[in-house]
C-alpha positions as CSV (number, residue, x, y, z in Angstrom):
1,M,97.5,-29.0,-86.1
2,E,97.6,-28.6,-89.6
3,Q,95.3,-27.4,-92.0
4,R,93.8,-31.1,-94.6
5,K,95.9,-31.5,-97.6
6,F,93.0,-32.4,-99.3
7,A,89.0,-31.8,-99.4
8,V,85.8,-33.4,-101.0
9,G,86.4,-33.8,-104.5
10,N,90.1,-34.1,-104.8
11,R,92.2,-36.7,-107.3
12,V,94.3,-38.3,-105.8
13,R,95.8,-42.1,-105.7
14,L,97.5,-44.4,-102.4
15,I,100.8,-44.7,-101.1
16,L,100.5,-48.6,-101.0
17,E,104.0,-50.1,-99.4
18,R,106.1,-47.6,-100.1
19,H,104.6,-47.1,-103.3
20,R,103.1,-45.1,-105.2
21,V,100.4,-46.5,-107.9
22,D,100.1,-44.8,-111.1
23,S,98.0,-46.7,-112.9
24,P,94.9,-44.8,-114.3
25,H,92.9,-47.9,-112.0
26,D,94.8,-46.8,-109.2
27,L,93.0,-43.7,-109.8
28,Y,91.1,-42.3,-106.1
29,E,88.6,-39.2,-105.1
30,V,87.7,-38.0,-101.9
31,T,83.8,-38.0,-100.6
32,K,84.0,-37.3,-97.9
33,V,86.5,-35.3,-95.1
34,L,86.6,-37.7,-91.7
35,P,87.0,-36.4,-87.8
36,V,90.4,-36.3,-87.3
37,G,92.2,-40.4,-85.5
38,A,95.4,-40.7,-83.7
39,G,96.7,-36.7,-84.8
40,V,96.0,-38.0,-88.7
41,W,93.3,-36.4,-91.1
42,N,90.9,-38.8,-91.9
43,Y,88.8,-39.2,-95.3
44,R,87.0,-41.6,-97.9
45,V,87.9,-42.6,-101.4
46,R,85.9,-43.8,-104.1
47,R,88.3,-44.9,-107.3
48,V,87.2,-43.6,-109.8
49,G,87.5,-47.5,-112.0
50,D,84.9,-49.2,-110.4
51,A,83.9,-46.6,-108.0
52,Q,85.2,-49.2,-104.7
53,E,85.2,-46.8,-101.7
54,R,87.7,-47.2,-98.4
55,A,88.6,-44.5,-95.7
56,V,92.3,-43.2,-95.1
57,S,94.8,-41.6,-93.6
58,E,96.4,-38.6,-95.2
59,L,99.7,-40.1,-94.8
60,E,97.8,-42.8,-96.6
61,L,97.4,-40.1,-99.8
62,V,99.3,-37.6,-102.0
63,A,97.2,-36.3,-105.0
64,A,97.1,-37.1,-108.3
65,A,98.6,-35.4,-110.4
66,A,96.6,-33.0,-113.6
67,K,95.3,-34.0,-116.1
68,K,97.8,-33.0,-119.5
69,K,95.7,-30.7,-122.6
């Protein structure tokens, strides 16, 4: 099995319905690594804007772009 792509504290965006959402309100932070399910890594993420939490698979995530200085 491949290594995880994300770690606790990483900022990510969800890939929903085959498109990436670039709204600043849809920025999430990985809060917990979960057990593998069906051969895919899983994570618990929290939306930065309103603290909504959800469990997602690694296939549903992309790394958020770093803030420009």
